[in-house]
N, C-alpha and C positions, 0 to 999 in steps of 0.2 A: 505494500497501499503507500500513499503517497508519506513522504515526511508529517505532512501533518495529521497524520492516521485516517485519512480519508479512502473510497477506494481510486488506484490508479487507474488510469488508461493504457493497454499495451500496445508502447510502441516497437516501432524497429529495434532499437537494441535495447527491449525489455528481456530480462533471465529469471523468467518463473522456475520456485522451484523444483529439485530433481537431483536424484544421485549422479554425481558425473565425476569417469574415471579415466582417465588417460590410460589408453592401451598399445601396448606394440603387438602388431599382428607381423607372422613369422609364414615368408611362402618356402612353396618347395624348391622352388630355387635359389633360398637362402638369402632372400633378401628379411629389411626389418623396415616393417614400414610403421607410420605412427599415426593415430587415430584416437576419437576417444570416443564413449559411451554413455550415453544419457539415460539413464531410468526414473521409473514414477518416485517418488521420498517414501512414499508408505505403503503402497499396494503393488502386488506383482502387476506387470504388460500384460495387456491383454493385445499385442502384435509386437512387432520389431519392424523397422526399417535399416535397410543397411544400404545408406546415401552412395553414390557413385557417378562422382563427379566431372563437370564439363573440363573441354581440354584442357591439359596444365599448361599447355604454350601456349593457350590466350586467354590467363587468367584463372581458369578452374582448380577449384583446390576442395579440399573438405570446409570448407568457410563459405565456399561460395554462398551468396543471400539465404536460399532455397533453405540449403541443407542447413544453415546456421541458425535460419528463424524456428525449422523443426526442433532441432534438440533443443533451442530455448525454451521451446513453451508446449512443446507434445507430450510430456513426461508429464506435466504438470496440467495441462485442459482436454489431454485425449485415455492418460492411462497407457501411452507410446513409448517405445522403446525407440531411441534412435542411434545407431552404429555411422563413424563416420568415419574416415581415413584418406591419407593421402595417398594418392595410387604412386610406385615407383618414380622417382627423382622430384615429385610434387612436391611445395612448399607453403605454408601457412604461418600462425603465430606458435601454435602446437609443432613443428619444427618439420623438419628435412626425410622425409622419406627416401632407403636407399635406392640406390638403381640410376636408369636413366628411361625417359618417356622412350616408348618399343613399340608405337604405333598401332597400340591395339592387339598386339602379337602376345608381349612377355606380360602383357597387364593378365592374359586367364589368370595367372600366379597370384595375382594379389587379391582378383573375385572370390576365387574360392578363399581364400587365408580368410574372408573377411566372413565368407559363409562358413569355416570350418569354426571360427572363433564365435560367432553367435551362437551356433549348434553345441559345443562342449559348453554355451554357457547356460546353456538348456532355456534361453529365450525362447519365447514361442510366437507360433504363427509368421513366419519370415520370410519379409516382401523384397524383394528390390526394387530401390528408387533411384533409376539411372537419370540424366541429368544428359543434352545434347550428347557427349562424344561417350558418357555414363549409357545410352542407351544402347549403342553400340558395343560397348562394355557386357549389356543384360543383358543383348541378347545373342550375341556369339559366344559368351562360356556362361551365362547366367542360369542353365538347366542343370540343376541338382536336385537332389532326390529332398534337400531340406527345406526347400523352397516354396512357399505355398502360391506364388506368384509374380507377376512385376507390373510397373506402373515408369508412362518413359515419359516425360518433359522432355517437348524440344523436338524428338526426332528425328534426326538430320538422313538416317538410314547412310549414311557414308564409309563407314570402314566394314558393315553388315550386310551379310547379302542372301540372296534368294534361296540358299542349303539351309542358313540360320533362323529365317521364318519357317522355312519347312519341317525344320526339326523342331520348335515352340508349336506347331500347327499338330505332329503326330505325338509332342508330348501330353498334348492338350491342357497344359494350364493355363490359368486367366490372366490374360495380358490386356493391361487401361492404357491410349496413347493417348495423353493431352496434349496439344496439336494449338499455337496459337492462330489466329490471324491470319496475323500479318511477323507470319516467323521467313524468315531469314533464310530459311534453305525449304522446307517442306512443308505446306498449310494443309491444312483442311481436307482440304477436294482430292488430293494426288493424294495424304494419305490415309484415306478410307479408299482410294484406287487399292496401293500399295499391300496394305494391310491385309486387303482378303484374301491374302494366302495365309495369312495363320485366320479360320475359321470361328472362334473361340477369344477374337478381337475382339476391343472396345475403343475405338476413337473415337472421340470428343474436344470438338473445334472450340475454343473460349476466344468469344468476338473482344477485339480489342488488344489482346495477346502480345508481346512481341518477346522474338525467342529466349530472353532473358528474363522474362519475367519480371523487369521492375513499377514497380506498382502493383502486382496480382500474387503477390506471396501470400497471402490472406486465401484468397482465391483456391488457389493450388493446396495448401495443407488442408484447406476444408474437402477438397475433392481426394486428396490421399488420404483422410481418415475416413472418408464414407465410403471408402473402399475395400481400409483394412479393417475395420471397425467400425462395421453397420447400425452398432448400439449405441455408439455416442454421439449426441447429440450436434447439429451443424448446423446453419455455420458458430464455427465458434463463441466461444467468449468474448469481447473484445476490451475488457475488465479485468480487473485482476483484487482480488480485497486480502489478500497476503502478504509475505513478502515478497520484496522486488529486488531486484539487481539491475544497473543497467551496463551494456558491453562497449565497447572500445569500436566505434563507426569509422574511425581514425586509421586505422591499422590497415586499410586497403587503398589507399588511395591513389596507388601506383595500381591495380589489378583492374581499372577502369574498360570500356570499350574501344576509349578512344585510343589507350596505350599501345592498345596493338595491334590498330588501324593498318597499319603497313606488315604486319607479320602476316609471312605467307601458312593457308591452313595447313596441314600435315595430309596427304594420302594414305593410302591404306598399304603397308609392305607387299610387295611383287613376291610369289611365290615361287 
């Protein structure tokens, strides 16, 4: 609550109560990846999000704003556990993961390590939530028996291909794609066409939204909660009447879209 004891509005930098633990993931190819697990303070989680972040070559990391807000809010507001981590070679305030960006190939071990951690920690109802490059990692490497399903935010379908879509179709795990109306890479009509390859896939266009979801984080969080924890009422509250902290919003001033405007977007490695 605010310093005067009144109910506080939940803002972009609001950190609600949770048990937050710095974690280290260990990959099968010998790397240590830095991350964080946030779980509800007083109750067991009803679902778990394993977050796969956007392109690290263009500022993506475990603290990319939608995932940061998920970790800061969802344990308290929706009893959802949030596992975030930096893929190989990626840096954030939490630190830098070992290794180097590998265009979605070596990252298969990163995804596996995150799922394994969630499974061994007895976290329930594990959902992958990929964003941009993270959606490609989800489609390419996320079919694991421990995973309930996946949510894709702004899927560009750049690194993943028809074989990956076919594998999800054959497996039958639920898949939801949230596609911004004004996405830079894949917009709702084309996404609907391309995801027809996965009969169980649900494609939802989000009016007015753009690839980075600036100004639309609350909409995204509501849609995620509705999918992974349908018993939790949405929209989520916009106020909080308990303890509340403020996060540092200036830590990533150099991670804006403009800062990477002239950096070429990497392409899949040729096999």
